[in-house]
N, C-alpha and C positions, 0 to 999 in steps of 0.2 A: 473216452473215445471208445465207439463201438466197434466191435470186431467186423471184420469184411465179409461179406456173405460169400459163400464158396459157389453158388450158383446162380445163373441169372435164367429166370422162367421166359416164356416167350411173350407173357404179358408185361412184365418190366422191360422188356428188351424193346417191345413196342412203344411203350411210354418213354423210354429214353430216346427212340428214332422221334416221335412226335414232338418231345421236348427240343431236340436239336434243330430239328425242322423249323420248329417256330423262332429259335436263336439266329439261325441262318435267315431265315426270311426277313427278321426284323433288321439283321445287319446287313441285307441287301436293300432294304426301304433307306436306311441311313445312308449306304453308299450312293444311292439314287440321288436322294437328296442333294448331296455334296457334290455330285459330278453335275447338275443342273445348275447350282448355284456358282460352280466354277465357271461352265458354260455361260453363262450370264456375264462374268465379270470378262470372259474373252470377248464377247460380243460388245460391252462396252468400250473395251480396250482397241477393238476394231473401228468403232467410231470415233473414238479420239484421234486415233494413227489418221485416219481419212481425213479429220478436220485439219490436223497438223500439215498434211500433204497439200492440201486445197490452200491453206494459208503461206505454205512455203512456195508453192508455185505463183501465188498472187505476188510475193515479196519480190519474187525473183524476175516477174513480169515488170514491175515497177522500176526493180534496178537496172534491167536493161533496157526499158525505154528512156530512163534519166542517163544512162552513160550514152546511149545512140543520140539523143538531143544534145548533151554536151561534146560529144564528137561532131557532130555536123555543127555547132556554135563555134568550135574551136577551127574547123575547117575553113569556114565562113571567114573570120576574122584572119586568118592566115591568108587567105584569098585576097582579101580586102588590103591587107597591108603589102602582099605581094606585087598589088597592082597600083598602089601608091608610090611605090619606091621609084 
């Protein structure tokens, strides 16, 4: 193992700074790409939840309509039975 240098020249410090800047820039690009990927997945999930909400509203509307028709038919049958007694 080489012994560590005791002094850092301005040139070496500048090289080190440039190297660190390049590494941070590369890391930032990686993080930006990951963020965009996650953001895209959230957009997909928003679309799926919108579809699920629309489907749920349609199903609740159908169930409400069927229950209303059944109630009307029951009232009609009870009225018919009451008038025939």
